[in-house]
mmCIF file of the C-alpha atoms, coordinates in Angstrom:
data_MODEL
# 
_entry.id   MODEL 
# 
loop_
_atom_site.group_PDB 
_atom_site.id 
_atom_site.type_symbol 
_atom_site.label_atom_id 
_atom_site.label_alt_id 
_atom_site.label_comp_id 
_atom_site.label_asym_id 
_atom_site.label_entity_id 
_atom_site.label_seq_id 
_atom_site.pdbx_PDB_ins_code 
_atom_site.Cartn_x 
_atom_site.Cartn_y 
_atom_site.Cartn_z 
_atom_site.occupancy 
_atom_site.B_iso_or_equiv 
_atom_site.pdbx_formal_charge 
_atom_site.auth_seq_id 
_atom_site.auth_comp_id 
_atom_site.auth_asym_id 
_atom_site.auth_atom_id 
_atom_site.pdbx_PDB_model_num 
ATOM 1   C CA . MET A 1 1   ? 78.864  36.349  34.087  1.00 0.00 ? 1   MET A CA 1 
ATOM 2   C CA . LYS A 1 2   ? 78.822  32.904  35.697  1.00 0.00 ? 2   LYS A CA 1 
ATOM 3   C CA . LYS A 1 3   ? 75.629  33.765  37.513  1.00 0.00 ? 3   LYS A CA 1 
ATOM 4   C CA . PHE A 1 4   ? 74.047  34.964  34.277  1.00 0.00 ? 4   PHE A CA 1 
ATOM 5   C CA . LYS A 1 5   ? 74.927  31.697  32.512  1.00 0.00 ? 5   LYS A CA 1 
ATOM 6   C CA . LYS A 1 6   ? 73.359  29.673  35.328  1.00 0.00 ? 6   LYS A CA 1 
ATOM 7   C CA . VAL A 1 7   ? 70.159  31.736  35.217  1.00 0.00 ? 7   VAL A CA 1 
ATOM 8   C CA . PHE A 1 8   ? 70.018  31.395  31.411  1.00 0.00 ? 8   PHE A CA 1 
ATOM 9   C CA . ALA A 1 9   ? 70.507  27.620  31.626  1.00 0.00 ? 9   ALA A CA 1 
ATOM 10  C CA . VAL A 1 10  ? 67.717  27.315  34.201  1.00 0.00 ? 10  VAL A CA 1 
ATOM 11  C CA . LEU A 1 11  ? 65.346  29.381  32.046  1.00 0.00 ? 11  LEU A CA 1 
ATOM 12  C CA . LEU A 1 12  ? 66.175  27.308  28.960  1.00 0.00 ? 12  LEU A CA 1 
ATOM 13  C CA . LEU A 1 13  ? 65.504  24.081  30.861  1.00 0.00 ? 13  LEU A CA 1 
ATOM 14  C CA . MET A 1 14  ? 62.153  25.409  32.076  1.00 0.00 ? 14  MET A CA 1 
ATOM 15  C CA . LEU A 1 15  ? 61.149  26.325  28.522  1.00 0.00 ? 15  LEU A CA 1 
ATOM 16  C CA . LEU A 1 16  ? 62.019  22.865  27.256  1.00 0.00 ? 16  LEU A CA 1 
ATOM 17  C CA . ILE A 1 17  ? 59.960  21.215  30.014  1.00 0.00 ? 17  ILE A CA 1 
ATOM 18  C CA . ALA A 1 18  ? 56.947  23.481  29.399  1.00 0.00 ? 18  ALA A CA 1 
ATOM 19  C CA . ALA A 1 19  ? 56.957  23.107  25.623  1.00 0.00 ? 19  ALA A CA 1 
ATOM 20  C CA . PRO A 1 20  ? 54.282  20.643  24.298  1.00 0.00 ? 20  PRO A CA 1 
ATOM 21  C CA . VAL A 1 21  ? 55.528  17.480  22.725  1.00 0.00 ? 21  VAL A CA 1 
ATOM 22  C CA . VAL A 1 22  ? 54.078  16.971  19.228  1.00 0.00 ? 22  VAL A CA 1 
ATOM 23  C CA . THR A 1 23  ? 53.997  13.390  18.037  1.00 0.00 ? 23  THR A CA 1 
ATOM 24  C CA . ALA A 1 24  ? 53.177  12.546  14.451  1.00 0.00 ? 24  ALA A CA 1 
ATOM 25  C CA . ALA A 1 25  ? 51.094  9.426   14.819  1.00 0.00 ? 25  ALA A CA 1 
ATOM 26  C CA . THR A 1 26  ? 49.066  7.715   12.130  1.00 0.00 ? 26  THR A CA 1 
ATOM 27  C CA . GLN A 1 27  ? 45.649  6.758   13.410  1.00 0.00 ? 27  GLN A CA 1 
ATOM 28  C CA . PRO A 1 28  ? 44.295  3.532   11.910  1.00 0.00 ? 28  PRO A CA 1 
ATOM 29  C CA . VAL A 1 29  ? 41.069  4.022   9.865   1.00 0.00 ? 29  VAL A CA 1 
ATOM 30  C CA . THR A 1 30  ? 38.709  1.123   9.570   1.00 0.00 ? 30  THR A CA 1 
ATOM 31  C CA . VAL A 1 31  ? 36.244  1.122   6.630   1.00 0.00 ? 31  VAL A CA 1 
ATOM 32  C CA . GLU A 1 32  ? 33.514  -1.452  6.780   1.00 0.00 ? 32  GLU A CA 1 
ATOM 33  C CA . ALA A 1 33  ? 31.821  -2.290  3.470   1.00 0.00 ? 33  ALA A CA 1 
ATOM 34  C CA . ALA A 1 34  ? 28.067  -2.594  3.769   1.00 0.00 ? 34  ALA A CA 1 
ATOM 35  C CA . ALA A 1 35  ? 26.994  -6.153  3.265   1.00 0.00 ? 35  ALA A CA 1 
ATOM 36  C CA . ARG A 1 36  ? 24.919  -6.511  0.097   1.00 0.00 ? 36  ARG A CA 1 
ATOM 37  C CA . THR A 1 37  ? 21.919  -8.751  0.286   1.00 0.00 ? 37  THR A CA 1 
ATOM 38  C CA . LYS A 1 38  ? 21.639  -10.870 -2.833  1.00 0.00 ? 38  LYS A CA 1 
ATOM 39  C CA . THR A 1 39  ? 18.181  -11.002 -4.368  1.00 0.00 ? 39  THR A CA 1 
ATOM 40  C CA . LYS A 1 40  ? 17.250  -14.244 -6.105  1.00 0.00 ? 40  LYS A CA 1 
ATOM 41  C CA . LEU A 1 41  ? 14.458  -14.345 -8.672  1.00 0.00 ? 41  LEU A CA 1 
ATOM 42  C CA . LYS A 1 42  ? 12.469  -17.559 -8.963  1.00 0.00 ? 42  LYS A CA 1 
ATOM 43  C CA . LYS A 1 43  ? 9.654   -18.615 -11.277 1.00 0.00 ? 43  LYS A CA 1 
ATOM 44  C CA . VAL A 1 44  ? 7.018   -20.848 -9.706  1.00 0.00 ? 44  VAL A CA 1 
ATOM 45  C CA . LYS A 1 45  ? 3.999   -21.983 -11.767 1.00 0.00 ? 45  LYS A CA 1 
ATOM 46  C CA . GLY A 1 46  ? 4.311   -19.009 -14.100 1.00 0.00 ? 46  GLY A CA 1 
ATOM 47  C CA . LYS A 1 47  ? 4.693   -16.448 -11.316 1.00 0.00 ? 47  LYS A CA 1 
ATOM 48  C CA . TYR A 1 48  ? 7.885   -14.633 -10.370 1.00 0.00 ? 48  TYR A CA 1 
ATOM 49  C CA . TYR A 1 49  ? 9.054   -14.246 -6.764  1.00 0.00 ? 49  TYR A CA 1 
ATOM 50  C CA . ALA A 1 50  ? 12.129  -12.652 -5.198  1.00 0.00 ? 50  ALA A CA 1 
ATOM 51  C CA . TYR A 1 51  ? 13.964  -14.067 -2.189  1.00 0.00 ? 51  TYR A CA 1 
ATOM 52  C CA . GLU A 1 52  ? 16.487  -12.460 0.150   1.00 0.00 ? 52  GLU A CA 1 
ATOM 53  C CA . ASN A 1 53  ? 18.122  -14.532 2.882   1.00 0.00 ? 53  ASN A CA 1 
ATOM 54  C CA . GLY A 1 54  ? 15.568  -17.238 2.146   1.00 0.00 ? 54  GLY A CA 1 
ATOM 55  C CA . LYS A 1 55  ? 12.552  -14.941 2.657   1.00 0.00 ? 55  LYS A CA 1 
ATOM 56  C CA . LYS A 1 56  ? 10.102  -13.596 0.072   1.00 0.00 ? 56  LYS A CA 1 
ATOM 57  C CA . VAL A 1 57  ? 10.328  -9.925  -0.826  1.00 0.00 ? 57  VAL A CA 1 
ATOM 58  C CA . CYS A 1 58  ? 6.866   -8.365  -0.331  1.00 0.00 ? 58  CYS A CA 1 
ATOM 59  C CA . ASN A 1 59  ? 5.410   -4.914  -1.101  1.00 0.00 ? 59  ASN A CA 1 
ATOM 60  C CA . LYS A 1 60  ? 8.741   -3.695  -2.449  1.00 0.00 ? 60  LYS A CA 1 
ATOM 61  C CA . TRP A 1 61  ? 10.560  -2.652  -5.594  1.00 0.00 ? 61  TRP A CA 1 
ATOM 62  C CA . ARG A 1 62  ? 13.668  -4.518  -6.605  1.00 0.00 ? 62  ARG A CA 1 
ATOM 63  C CA . THR A 1 63  ? 16.128  -4.103  -9.482  1.00 0.00 ? 63  THR A CA 1 
ATOM 64  C CA . ILE A 1 64  ? 17.323  -7.550  -10.514 1.00 0.00 ? 64  ILE A CA 1 
ATOM 65  C CA . LYS A 1 65  ? 19.826  -8.635  -13.133 1.00 0.00 ? 65  LYS A CA 1 
ATOM 66  C CA . VAL A 1 66  ? 18.377  -11.143 -15.565 1.00 0.00 ? 66  VAL A CA 1 
ATOM 67  C CA . GLY A 1 67  ? 20.909  -12.405 -18.069 1.00 0.00 ? 67  GLY A CA 1 
ATOM 68  C CA . LYS A 1 68  ? 22.986  -9.377  -19.042 1.00 0.00 ? 68  LYS A CA 1 
ATOM 69  C CA . LYS A 1 69  ? 20.325  -6.762  -18.271 1.00 0.00 ? 69  LYS A CA 1 
ATOM 70  C CA . LYS A 1 70  ? 18.799  -5.274  -15.141 1.00 0.00 ? 70  LYS A CA 1 
ATOM 71  C CA . TYR A 1 71  ? 15.040  -4.894  -14.724 1.00 0.00 ? 71  TYR A CA 1 
ATOM 72  C CA . ARG A 1 72  ? 12.775  -3.335  -12.128 1.00 0.00 ? 72  ARG A CA 1 
ATOM 73  C CA . PHE A 1 73  ? 10.119  -5.517  -10.491 1.00 0.00 ? 73  PHE A CA 1 
ATOM 74  C CA . TYR A 1 74  ? 7.437   -4.870  -7.903  1.00 0.00 ? 74  TYR A CA 1 
ATOM 75  C CA . PHE A 1 75  ? 6.378   -7.670  -5.576  1.00 0.00 ? 75  PHE A CA 1 
ATOM 76  C CA . ASP A 1 76  ? 2.922   -7.602  -3.944  1.00 0.00 ? 76  ASP A CA 1 
ATOM 77  C CA . LYS A 1 77  ? 1.936   -8.520  -0.384  1.00 0.00 ? 77  LYS A CA 1 
ATOM 78  C CA . LYS A 1 78  ? 2.170   -12.228 -1.261  1.00 0.00 ? 78  LYS A CA 1 
ATOM 79  C CA . GLY A 1 79  ? 5.552   -11.806 -2.904  1.00 0.00 ? 79  GLY A CA 1 
ATOM 80  C CA . ARG A 1 80  ? 4.275   -12.150 -6.475  1.00 0.00 ? 80  ARG A CA 1 
ATOM 81  C CA . ALA A 1 81  ? 5.702   -9.874  -9.151  1.00 0.00 ? 81  ALA A CA 1 
ATOM 82  C CA . TYR A 1 82  ? 3.154   -7.791  -11.026 1.00 0.00 ? 82  TYR A CA 1 
ATOM 83  C CA . GLN A 1 83  ? 3.079   -9.221  -14.546 1.00 0.00 ? 83  GLN A CA 1 
ATOM 84  C CA . ALA A 1 84  ? 0.794   -9.222  -17.579 1.00 0.00 ? 84  ALA A CA 1 
ATOM 85  C CA . ASN A 1 85  ? -1.054  -12.304 -18.758 1.00 0.00 ? 85  ASN A CA 1 
ATOM 86  C CA . LYS A 1 86  ? 0.902   -13.476 -21.802 1.00 0.00 ? 86  LYS A CA 1 
ATOM 87  C CA . ALA A 1 87  ? -2.074  -15.268 -23.374 1.00 0.00 ? 87  ALA A CA 1 
ATOM 88  C CA . ALA A 1 88  ? -4.136  -12.075 -23.274 1.00 0.00 ? 88  ALA A CA 1 
ATOM 89  C CA . MET A 1 89  ? -1.479  -9.395  -23.743 1.00 0.00 ? 89  MET A CA 1 
ATOM 90  C CA . GLY A 1 90  ? 1.286   -11.094 -25.711 1.00 0.00 ? 90  GLY A CA 1 
ATOM 91  C CA . LYS A 1 91  ? 4.974   -10.374 -25.168 1.00 0.00 ? 91  LYS A CA 1 
ATOM 92  C CA . THR A 1 92  ? 4.737   -6.578  -25.329 1.00 0.00 ? 92  THR A CA 1 
ATOM 93  C CA . GLY A 1 93  ? 1.392   -5.817  -23.668 1.00 0.00 ? 93  GLY A CA 1 
ATOM 94  C CA . VAL A 1 94  ? 1.372   -4.693  -20.045 1.00 0.00 ? 94  VAL A CA 1 
ATOM 95  C CA . LEU A 1 95  ? -0.594  -4.915  -16.833 1.00 0.00 ? 95  LEU A CA 1 
ATOM 96  C CA . VAL A 1 96  ? -1.061  -1.433  -15.349 1.00 0.00 ? 96  VAL A CA 1 
ATOM 97  C CA . LYS A 1 97  ? -0.880  -1.227  -11.556 1.00 0.00 ? 97  LYS A CA 1 
ATOM 98  C CA . LYS A 1 98  ? -1.121  1.613   -9.044  1.00 0.00 ? 98  LYS A CA 1 
ATOM 99  C CA . ILE A 1 99  ? 1.772   1.760   -6.562  1.00 0.00 ? 99  ILE A CA 1 
ATOM 100 C CA . LYS A 1 100 ? 1.864   4.511   -3.930  1.00 0.00 ? 100 LYS A CA 1 
ATOM 101 C CA . GLY A 1 101 ? -0.325  6.840   -5.971  1.00 0.00 ? 101 GLY A CA 1 
ATOM 102 C CA . LYS A 1 102 ? 1.393   6.328   -9.335  1.00 0.00 ? 102 LYS A CA 1 
ATOM 103 C CA . TYR A 1 103 ? 0.677   3.959   -12.212 1.00 0.00 ? 103 TYR A CA 1 
ATOM 104 C CA . TYR A 1 104 ? 3.263   1.644   -13.755 1.00 0.00 ? 104 TYR A CA 1 
ATOM 105 C CA . GLY A 1 105 ? 3.204   -0.995  -16.500 1.00 0.00 ? 105 GLY A CA 1 
ATOM 106 C CA . PHE A 1 106 ? 4.617   -4.518  -16.242 1.00 0.00 ? 106 PHE A CA 1 
ATOM 107 C CA . ASP A 1 107 ? 5.089   -7.031  -19.053 1.00 0.00 ? 107 ASP A CA 1 
ATOM 108 C CA . TYR A 1 108 ? 4.517   -10.793 -18.925 1.00 0.00 ? 108 TYR A CA 1 
ATOM 109 C CA . GLN A 1 109 ? 7.932   -11.336 -17.328 1.00 0.00 ? 109 GLN A CA 1 
ATOM 110 C CA . GLY A 1 110 ? 7.300   -8.804  -14.586 1.00 0.00 ? 110 GLY A CA 1 
ATOM 111 C CA . HIS A 1 111 ? 9.609   -6.152  -16.047 1.00 0.00 ? 111 HIS A CA 1 
ATOM 112 C CA . MET A 1 112 ? 8.601   -2.545  -15.491 1.00 0.00 ? 112 MET A CA 1 
ATOM 113 C CA . VAL A 1 113 ? 8.336   -0.848  -18.900 1.00 0.00 ? 113 VAL A CA 1 
ATOM 114 C CA . LYS A 1 114 ? 8.891   2.592   -20.414 1.00 0.00 ? 114 LYS A CA 1 
ATOM 115 C CA . GLY A 1 115 ? 7.493   4.325   -23.473 1.00 0.00 ? 115 GLY A CA 1 
ATOM 116 C CA . LEU A 1 116 ? 4.322   3.489   -25.414 1.00 0.00 ? 116 LEU A CA 1 
ATOM 117 C CA . ARG A 1 117 ? 2.572   0.185   -24.736 1.00 0.00 ? 117 ARG A CA 1 
ATOM 118 C CA . GLY A 1 118 ? -0.751  -1.503  -25.177 1.00 0.00 ? 118 GLY A CA 1 
ATOM 119 C CA . GLY A 1 119 ? -2.064  -2.481  -21.771 1.00 0.00 ? 119 GLY A CA 1 
ATOM 120 C CA . SER A 1 120 ? -4.944  -2.973  -19.381 1.00 0.00 ? 120 SER A CA 1 
ATOM 121 C CA . SER A 1 121 ? -5.548  -2.242  -15.725 1.00 0.00 ? 121 SER A CA 1 
ATOM 122 C CA . PRO A 1 122 ? -7.587  -5.268  -14.615 1.00 0.00 ? 122 PRO A CA 1 
ATOM 123 C CA . ALA A 1 123 ? -5.983  -8.427  -15.992 1.00 0.00 ? 123 ALA A CA 1 
ATOM 124 C CA . TYR A 1 124 ? -8.705  -9.145  -18.564 1.00 0.00 ? 124 TYR A CA 1 
ATOM 125 C CA . SER A 1 125 ? -10.123 -5.703  -19.395 1.00 0.00 ? 125 SER A CA 1 
ATOM 126 C CA . MET A 1 126 ? -10.032 -4.264  -22.916 1.00 0.00 ? 126 MET A CA 1 
ATOM 127 C CA . PRO A 1 127 ? -6.493  -3.048  -23.707 1.00 0.00 ? 127 PRO A CA 1 
ATOM 128 C CA . ASN A 1 128 ? -5.736  0.574   -24.472 1.00 0.00 ? 128 ASN A CA 1 
ATOM 129 C CA . LEU A 1 129 ? -2.676  2.713   -25.161 1.00 0.00 ? 129 LEU A CA 1 
ATOM 130 C CA . TYR A 1 130 ? -0.517  3.857   -22.248 1.00 0.00 ? 130 TYR A CA 1 
ATOM 131 C CA . PHE A 1 131 ? 2.617   5.974   -22.243 1.00 0.00 ? 131 PHE A CA 1 
ATOM 132 C CA . PHE A 1 132 ? 5.192   5.607   -19.442 1.00 0.00 ? 132 PHE A CA 1 
ATOM 133 C CA . ASN A 1 133 ? 7.955   8.169   -18.887 1.00 0.00 ? 133 ASN A CA 1 
ATOM 134 C CA . SER A 1 134 ? 11.694  7.578   -18.400 1.00 0.00 ? 134 SER A CA 1 
ATOM 135 C CA . LYS A 1 135 ? 11.055  6.528   -14.788 1.00 0.00 ? 135 LYS A CA 1 
ATOM 136 C CA . GLY A 1 136 ? 8.310   4.112   -15.776 1.00 0.00 ? 136 GLY A CA 1 
ATOM 137 C CA . VAL A 1 137 ? 5.500   6.325   -14.458 1.00 0.00 ? 137 VAL A CA 1 
ATOM 138 C CA . TYR A 1 138 ? 2.241   6.635   -16.441 1.00 0.00 ? 138 TYR A CA 1 
ATOM 139 C CA . ASP A 1 139 ? 2.170   9.938   -18.358 1.00 0.00 ? 139 ASP A CA 1 
ATOM 140 C CA . LYS A 1 140 ? -1.450  11.072  -18.597 1.00 0.00 ? 140 LYS A CA 1 
ATOM 141 C CA . LYS A 1 141 ? -0.820  13.898  -21.077 1.00 0.00 ? 141 LYS A CA 1 
ATOM 142 C CA . LYS A 1 142 ? 1.153   11.853  -23.598 1.00 0.00 ? 142 LYS A CA 1 
ATOM 143 C CA . THR A 1 143 ? -1.236  8.925   -23.232 1.00 0.00 ? 143 THR A CA 1 
ATOM 144 C CA . ALA A 1 144 ? -4.160  11.207  -24.159 1.00 0.00 ? 144 ALA A CA 1 
ATOM 145 C CA . MET A 1 145 ? -2.224  12.493  -27.180 1.00 0.00 ? 145 MET A CA 1 
ATOM 146 C CA . TYR A 1 146 ? -1.646  8.975   -28.533 1.00 0.00 ? 146 TYR A CA 1 
ATOM 147 C CA . ARG A 1 147 ? -5.196  7.839   -27.808 1.00 0.00 ? 147 ARG A CA 1 
ATOM 148 C CA . ASN A 1 148 ? -6.726  10.832  -29.582 1.00 0.00 ? 148 ASN A CA 1 
ATOM 149 C CA . ALA A 1 149 ? -4.573  10.223  -32.654 1.00 0.00 ? 149 ALA A CA 1 
ATOM 150 C CA . ALA A 1 150 ? -5.456  6.513   -32.643 1.00 0.00 ? 150 ALA A CA 1 
ATOM 151 C CA . LYS A 1 151 ? -9.253  6.809   -32.620 1.00 0.00 ? 151 LYS A CA 1 
ATOM 152 C CA . ILE A 1 152 ? -11.047 4.402   -34.955 1.00 0.00 ? 152 ILE A CA 1 
ATOM 153 C CA . ASN A 1 153 ? -12.138 5.972   -38.271 1.00 0.00 ? 153 ASN A CA 1 
ATOM 154 C CA . SER A 1 154 ? -9.720  8.890   -37.870 1.00 0.00 ? 154 SER A CA 1 
ATOM 155 C CA . ASN A 1 155 ? -7.107  9.791   -40.476 1.00 0.00 ? 155 ASN A CA 1 
ATOM 156 C CA . ALA A 1 156 ? -3.978  7.737   -39.769 1.00 0.00 ? 156 ALA A CA 1 
ATOM 157 C CA . THR A 1 157 ? -1.523  10.533  -40.599 1.00 0.00 ? 157 THR A CA 1 
ATOM 158 C CA . GLN A 1 158 ? -1.164  11.824  -37.032 1.00 0.00 ? 158 GLN A CA 1 
ATOM 159 C CA . ILE A 1 159 ? -0.765  8.468   -35.284 1.00 0.00 ? 159 ILE A CA 1 
ATOM 160 C CA . LYS A 1 160 ? 1.771   7.349   -37.911 1.00 0.00 ? 160 LYS A CA 1 
ATOM 161 C CA . LYS A 1 161 ? 3.751   10.526  -37.295 1.00 0.00 ? 161 LYS A CA 1 
ATOM 162 C CA . LEU A 1 162 ? 3.724   9.955   -33.524 1.00 0.00 ? 162 LEU A CA 1 
ATOM 163 C CA . LEU A 1 163 ? 4.761   6.313   -33.833 1.00 0.00 ? 163 LEU A CA 1 
ATOM 164 C CA . GLY A 1 164 ? 7.697   7.131   -36.094 1.00 0.00 ? 164 GLY A CA 1 
ATOM 165 C CA . LYS A 1 165 ? 9.547   4.629   -38.262 1.00 0.00 ? 165 LYS A CA 1 
ATOM 166 C CA . TYR A 1 166 ? 7.881   1.226   -38.477 1.00 0.00 ? 166 TYR A CA 1 
ATOM 167 C CA . LYS A 1 167 ? 9.775   -2.073  -38.515 1.00 0.00 ? 167 LYS A CA 1 
ATOM 168 C CA . LYS A 1 168 ? 7.680   -3.608  -41.281 1.00 0.00 ? 168 LYS A CA 1 
ATOM 169 C CA . VAL A 1 169 ? 4.410   -3.181  -43.151 1.00 0.00 ? 169 VAL A CA 1 
ATOM 170 C CA . SER A 1 170 ? 2.078   -5.856  -44.530 1.00 0.00 ? 170 SER A CA 1 
ATOM 171 C CA . VAL A 1 171 ? -0.837  -5.550  -46.930 1.00 0.00 ? 171 VAL A CA 1 
ATOM 172 C CA . ILE A 1 172 ? -3.268  -8.171  -45.678 1.00 0.00 ? 172 ILE A CA 1 
ATOM 173 C CA . GLY A 1 173 ? -5.709  -8.092  -48.584 1.00 0.00 ? 173 GLY A CA 1 
ATOM 174 C CA . GLU A 1 174 ? -9.104  -6.728  -49.531 1.00 0.00 ? 174 GLU A CA 1 
ATOM 175 C CA . SER A 1 175 ? -10.911 -5.046  -46.676 1.00 0.00 ? 175 SER A CA 1 
ATOM 176 C CA . CYS A 1 176 ? -14.496 -5.096  -45.491 1.00 0.00 ? 176 CYS A CA 1 
ATOM 177 C CA . PHE A 1 177 ? -13.858 -1.915  -43.506 1.00 0.00 ? 177 PHE A CA 1 
ATOM 178 C CA . GLY A 1 178 ? -15.890 1.144   -44.473 1.00 0.00 ? 178 GLY A CA 1 
ATOM 179 C CA . ASN A 1 179 ? -17.105 0.872   -48.052 1.00 0.00 ? 179 ASN A CA 1 
ATOM 180 C CA . GLY A 1 180 ? -14.829 -2.111  -48.642 1.00 0.00 ? 180 GLY A CA 1 
ATOM 181 C CA . LYS A 1 181 ? -13.038 -0.474  -51.546 1.00 0.00 ? 181 LYS A CA 1 
ATOM 182 C CA . GLY A 1 182 ? -9.508  -0.890  -50.317 1.00 0.00 ? 182 GLY A CA 1 
ATOM 183 C CA . SER A 1 183 ? -7.057  -3.044  -48.380 1.00 0.00 ? 183 SER A CA 1 
ATOM 184 C CA . ASP A 1 184 ? -6.212  -3.793  -44.759 1.00 0.00 ? 184 ASP A CA 1 
ATOM 185 C CA . VAL A 1 185 ? -2.643  -2.752  -43.950 1.00 0.00 ? 185 VAL A CA 1 
ATOM 186 C CA . VAL A 1 186 ? -0.681  -3.458  -40.761 1.00 0.00 ? 186 VAL A CA 1 
ATOM 187 C CA . TYR A 1 187 ? 2.278   -1.358  -39.609 1.00 0.00 ? 187 TYR A CA 1 
ATOM 188 C CA . VAL A 1 188 ? 4.480   -3.084  -37.031 1.00 0.00 ? 188 VAL A CA 1 
ATOM 189 C CA . TYR A 1 189 ? 6.537   -1.093  -34.502 1.00 0.00 ? 189 TYR A CA 1 
ATOM 190 C CA . ASP A 1 190 ? 8.679   -2.219  -31.556 1.00 0.00 ? 190 ASP A CA 1 
ATOM 191 C CA . ASN A 1 191 ? 5.751   -2.730  -29.183 1.00 0.00 ? 191 ASN A CA 1 
ATOM 192 C CA . ILE A 1 192 ? 2.705   -1.591  -31.163 1.00 0.00 ? 192 ILE A CA 1 
ATOM 193 C CA . GLU A 1 193 ? 0.727   -2.704  -34.228 1.00 0.00 ? 193 GLU A CA 1 
ATOM 194 C CA . LEU A 1 194 ? -1.276  -0.183  -36.235 1.00 0.00 ? 194 LEU A CA 1 
ATOM 195 C CA . SER A 1 195 ? -4.010  -1.525  -38.526 1.00 0.00 ? 195 SER A CA 1 
ATOM 196 C CA . VAL A 1 196 ? -5.364  0.833   -41.179 1.00 0.00 ? 196 VAL A CA 1 
ATOM 197 C CA . PHE A 1 197 ? -7.746  0.831   -44.121 1.00 0.00 ? 197 PHE A CA 1 
ATOM 198 C CA . ARG A 1 198 ? -6.065  1.961   -47.332 1.00 0.00 ? 198 ARG A CA 1 
ATOM 199 C CA . PRO A 1 199 ? -8.577  3.065   -49.980 1.00 0.00 ? 199 PRO A CA 1 
ATOM 200 C CA . THR A 1 200 ? -7.976  2.232   -53.624 1.00 0.00 ? 200 THR A CA 1 
ATOM 201 C CA . GLY A 1 201 ? -7.487  4.805   -56.340 1.00 0.00 ? 201 GLY A CA 1 
ATOM 202 C CA . LYS A 1 202 ? -6.664  8.462   -55.786 1.00 0.00 ? 202 LYS A CA 1 
ATOM 203 C CA . ASP A 1 203 ? -7.441  8.262   -52.060 1.00 0.00 ? 203 ASP A CA 1 
ATOM 204 C CA . ALA A 1 204 ? -4.809  5.573   -51.397 1.00 0.00 ? 204 ALA A CA 1 
ATOM 205 C CA . SER A 1 205 ? -2.741  7.946   -49.238 1.00 0.00 ? 205 SER A CA 1 
ATOM 206 C CA . ALA A 1 206 ? -5.705  8.778   -46.993 1.00 0.00 ? 206 ALA A CA 1 
ATOM 207 C CA . GLU A 1 207 ? -5.409  5.768   -44.683 1.00 0.00 ? 207 GLU A CA 1 
ATOM 208 C CA . ILE A 1 208 ? -7.999  5.327   -41.941 1.00 0.00 ? 208 ILE A CA 1 
ATOM 209 C CA . VAL A 1 209 ? -7.300  3.930   -38.467 1.00 0.00 ? 209 VAL A CA 1 
ATOM 210 C CA . GLU A 1 210 ? -8.898  0.538   -37.830 1.00 0.00 ? 210 GLU A CA 1 
ATOM 211 C CA . SER A 1 211 ? -7.132  -0.288  -34.560 1.00 0.00 ? 211 SER A CA 1 
ATOM 212 C CA . VAL A 1 212 ? -3.967  0.201   -32.520 1.00 0.00 ? 212 VAL A CA 1 
ATOM 213 C CA . SER A 1 213 ? -2.893  -2.574  -30.172 1.00 0.00 ? 213 SER A CA 1 
ATOM 214 C CA . GLN A 1 214 ? 0.077   -4.208  -28.482 1.00 0.00 ? 214 GLN A CA 1 
ATOM 215 C CA . ARG A 1 215 ? 2.387   -6.208  -30.695 1.00 0.00 ? 215 ARG A CA 1 
ATOM 216 C CA . TYR A 1 216 ? 1.969   -9.939  -30.150 1.00 0.00 ? 216 TYR A CA 1 
# 
């Protein structure tokens, strides 16, 4: 019996030595926050530039907070933001530029725009209607739809339907458009102005498109 106890004790000791020791240790985890480069927007002689770490941002998009809102800008190879000429295009008109195969519109402050706008591609070319989707990309199909409805001398019903609710309407006075028997009327929308000829008499509802342009 004694011998058995000794053998058992030896076996138990061997098992304890061979058994792995499990230690519950908490490994420290280090999380490093990525440093954010602050982009500063500056206006120099009417042109907007962006700076990061004291250097101009060139050939790049940037989203920059201006006041309480954020806007997208694109800066060319010289660091200048694409922007419309305010004297030619007003506050709502846009300059249309091609960037990596896609067209975008930028207002006089360099903000990328969305929706329907009056704009031009070269800075001083004749303005036309452009529609930009929710990502700011030129939508060829919708642009064609608006342009077809806005043709001069066409019935204004379709373009008025597409433009939706206007902000205000003004009857300018007697018109020299067409046969001259009617008035010039201007419908003002958020970014667009629609000018029509409103005939007198029974045809007063049959307004005719005179022009559609950016709102100044």
